[in-house]
C-alpha positions as CSV (number, residue, x, y, z in Angstrom):
1,M,61.5,1.0,53.6
2,A,65.6,0.2,54.0
3,W,67.0,-2.2,55.4
4,H,69.8,-1.6,57.7
5,P,72.3,-4.4,58.4
6,S,72.1,-3.8,62.3
7,A,68.6,-6.0,62.2
8,S,70.6,-8.5,61.8
9,E,72.9,-7.9,64.8
10,I,70.7,-7.2,67.2
11,S,71.6,-11.1,69.0
12,G,75.2,-10.9,68.6
13,L,74.4,-7.1,70.5
14,Y,72.7,-7.7,73.3
15,E,75.2,-10.6,74.3
16,R,78.0,-8.8,73.7
17,H,77.3,-6.5,76.4
18,A,74.5,-8.7,78.5
19,R,75.5,-7.9,81.8
20,A,76.0,-4.0,80.9
21,W,73.1,-3.7,80.0
22,D,71.6,-5.7,83.3
23,E,73.3,-3.7,85.2
24,E,71.9,-0.1,83.7
25,R,68.7,-1.1,82.7
26,G,68.1,-1.2,86.7
27,K,65.2,-2.5,88.7
28,S,63.0,1.0,88.4
29,L,59.6,-0.7,86.6
30,M,58.3,3.5,84.7
31,E,56.3,0.1,83.4
32,R,54.4,-0.6,86.0
33,A,50.6,0.8,84.9
34,W,50.7,-1.2,81.7
35,L,51.9,-4.1,83.3
36,D,49.2,-4.1,86.0
37,R,46.8,-3.6,82.8
38,F,48.2,-6.4,81.1
39,K,48.2,-8.5,84.3
40,A,44.5,-8.4,84.5
41,A,43.6,-8.9,81.2
42,I,45.2,-12.2,82.0
43,P,42.7,-15.1,82.4
44,S,42.7,-15.8,85.6
45,G,45.8,-19.0,86.9
46,E,47.0,-18.3,82.6
47,A,50.5,-18.5,82.9
48,I,52.8,-15.8,80.1
49,L,54.7,-16.3,77.4
50,D,57.4,-13.4,77.7
51,L,59.0,-13.1,74.3
52,G,62.7,-11.2,74.5
53,C,62.7,-11.6,77.9
54,G,66.3,-9.7,78.6
55,S,67.3,-10.5,82.5
56,G,64.5,-11.2,84.0
57,E,64.9,-7.8,85.4
58,P,62.7,-6.3,86.9
59,I,59.5,-7.3,84.3
60,A,59.2,-11.2,84.7
61,R,60.0,-10.6,88.5
62,Y,56.9,-7.9,89.1
63,L,55.1,-10.5,87.0
64,I,56.9,-13.4,88.9
65,A,55.6,-11.9,92.3
66,S,52.4,-11.2,91.6
67,G,51.8,-14.7,91.8
68,L,52.1,-15.5,87.2
69,H,54.1,-17.8,86.1
70,V,56.7,-17.0,83.3
71,T,57.9,-18.6,79.8
72,G,60.7,-16.1,79.2
73,V,62.5,-16.3,75.6
74,D,65.9,-14.5,74.6
75,S,68.2,-14.9,71.9
76,S,71.1,-13.8,74.2
77,S,72.3,-17.9,76.3
78,S,74.1,-14.7,78.9
79,L,70.8,-13.0,79.6
80,V,68.8,-15.9,79.8
81,E,71.5,-17.4,82.5
82,L,70.6,-13.9,84.7
83,C,66.9,-15.8,84.5
84,Q,67.9,-19.0,85.5
85,E,69.8,-18.0,88.5
86,R,67.4,-15.1,90.0
87,F,63.8,-17.3,88.7
88,P,64.8,-21.3,89.1
89,D,61.4,-22.2,89.4
90,E,60.4,-20.6,85.9
91,E,60.8,-21.8,82.8
92,W,63.7,-20.3,80.3
93,I,64.6,-20.5,77.0
94,V,67.6,-19.3,74.4
95,G,66.3,-18.6,71.0
96,D,64.7,-16.4,68.2
97,M,60.9,-15.8,68.6
98,R,60.4,-15.6,65.1
99,E,61.4,-19.3,65.6
100,V,59.2,-20.1,68.9
101,R,57.5,-22.5,68.1
102,L,56.5,-24.1,72.2
103,D,52.4,-26.4,71.0
104,R,51.1,-24.5,74.0
105,R,48.6,-21.4,74.5
106,F,48.9,-18.9,77.0
107,G,47.6,-16.2,78.9
108,G,49.5,-13.6,78.2
109,I,52.2,-13.1,75.8
110,L,54.3,-10.1,76.7
111,A,56.6,-8.4,73.6
112,W,58.1,-5.7,75.7
113,D,61.1,-4.1,74.2
114,S,61.8,-6.8,71.9
115,F,59.6,-7.4,69.0
116,F,60.6,-3.5,67.7
117,H,63.7,-4.4,67.4
118,L,62.7,-7.1,63.9
119,T,62.5,-5.8,60.4
120,P,59.1,-4.7,59.1
121,D,58.5,-8.5,57.0
122,D,59.4,-10.3,60.7
123,Q,56.6,-8.0,61.9
124,R,54.0,-9.1,60.2
125,R,55.3,-12.2,60.5
126,M,55.6,-12.3,64.6
127,F,51.2,-11.8,64.6
128,A,51.2,-15.8,64.0
129,V,53.6,-16.8,66.5
130,F,51.3,-14.7,68.5
131,D,48.3,-16.8,67.3
132,A,49.6,-19.5,67.7
133,H,50.6,-19.6,71.2
134,A,47.6,-17.5,72.7
135,G,44.7,-19.1,74.6
136,E,41.3,-17.6,74.7
137,G,40.6,-14.6,75.9
138,A,44.4,-14.0,76.2
139,A,46.5,-11.0,76.3
140,L,49.0,-9.6,73.9
141,M,50.9,-6.1,75.0
142,F,54.1,-4.6,72.9
143,T,55.8,-1.9,72.4
144,S,56.6,-0.1,69.0
145,G,56.9,2.7,67.1
146,P,54.3,5.6,66.6
147,R,54.4,5.3,63.2
148,A,56.1,3.4,60.1
149,G,59.5,3.5,59.6
150,E,63.1,2.6,61.1
151,A,65.2,4.4,63.6
152,I,69.2,3.4,64.0
153,G,70.0,4.0,67.9
154,S,73.5,3.6,69.2
155,Y,74.3,1.3,72.4
156,R,77.6,1.0,73.6
157,G,79.2,2.1,70.5
158,E,77.5,0.0,68.3
159,A,74.1,0.7,66.2
160,L,70.9,-0.7,67.3
161,Y,67.9,-1.3,65.2
162,H,64.6,-0.3,65.3
163,A,61.1,-0.6,63.3
164,S,58.0,-0.2,63.1
165,L,54.7,-0.5,61.1
166,D,52.2,2.3,60.7
167,P,49.5,1.8,63.6
168,T,46.6,1.0,61.1
169,E,48.9,-2.0,59.7
170,Y,49.0,-3.6,63.0
171,E,45.2,-3.0,63.3
172,A,44.7,-4.8,60.8
173,L,47.4,-7.8,61.4
174,L,45.7,-7.7,64.8
175,K,42.3,-7.9,63.9
176,A,43.1,-10.6,61.2
177,H,44.9,-13.2,64.4
178,G,42.0,-12.8,65.9
179,F,43.2,-9.5,68.5
180,G,41.2,-6.1,69.5
181,V,42.7,-3.3,70.9
182,I,42.0,-2.4,74.7
183,A,44.4,0.6,74.7
184,Y,47.1,2.4,72.4
185,V,49.2,5.1,73.3
186,P,51.7,6.4,71.3
187,D,54.5,8.2,73.2
188,D,52.9,8.0,76.3
189,P,54.5,10.5,78.2
190,L,54.0,8.3,81.3
191,C,55.8,5.4,80.3
192,G,59.0,7.4,79.7
193,G,58.0,8.2,76.0
194,H,57.4,4.3,74.9
195,T,54.0,3.3,72.3
196,V,52.0,0.7,73.9
197,W,49.5,-1.7,72.4
198,L,47.5,-3.6,75.0
199,T,45.0,-5.9,73.7
200,Q,43.4,-9.4,74.3
201,R,42.1,-12.4,72.1
202,R,38.4,-12.0,71.0
C-alpha cells in the first residue's frame, strides 16, 4: 500500500471542521446493537477508554447514560472541549491515540470510526496500545475496512484518509496480544456498512 499525504492530515481536518462535523454527525445511533454487545462483554463496574472519542455524541453519551464511566481521547482540542462541556464528570484528554500511555487498564476499549484513519503500520502498532490498557476480560471493539487497502474519501472538500489491513492480519494481531474475536461482521448492512470487530481479552 502506498502512503498518501492525507494520512498525516486527519487531526487537522477534524480540528478545522469540528463544529460542522459535530452538527452533521447528529444524534442518531445506528451503532446501538453493537454498543449493546460491547457493554455486555465489559466486566461489571469497569470503565471505558474511547480512542477517537470525537465530540462525545452520540456514542459516549449512550455509554455514559448506561452507567459507564468514560475516558475519551481525541487529537482535536475543539472536539474534546465539546465533550468537556457535555459530560464534565468524565475524563477527556487531547492526545494522539498512537501515543496514549495512561498507566492504567480499562474494562472496555473502543476505537469506532477512528482507528481506520491510521496508516497500516500505525494500525499494527496500535495493538500494543490496546494491550497496555486492557484489563482482565476487557472488551475491545473497533471498525476497519473489509479488506486490505487504502481509500481516500472527502469531507468538506478535503481528502479524508482510511486504511485497512487484511482480516487475517487483524486476527493474528489480536491473537498475538491476547484478544479473542467474539464477532466480526464486514460491511454490516444493519450498521451503515461498517466493518466491526468485537473482541475480548482472554
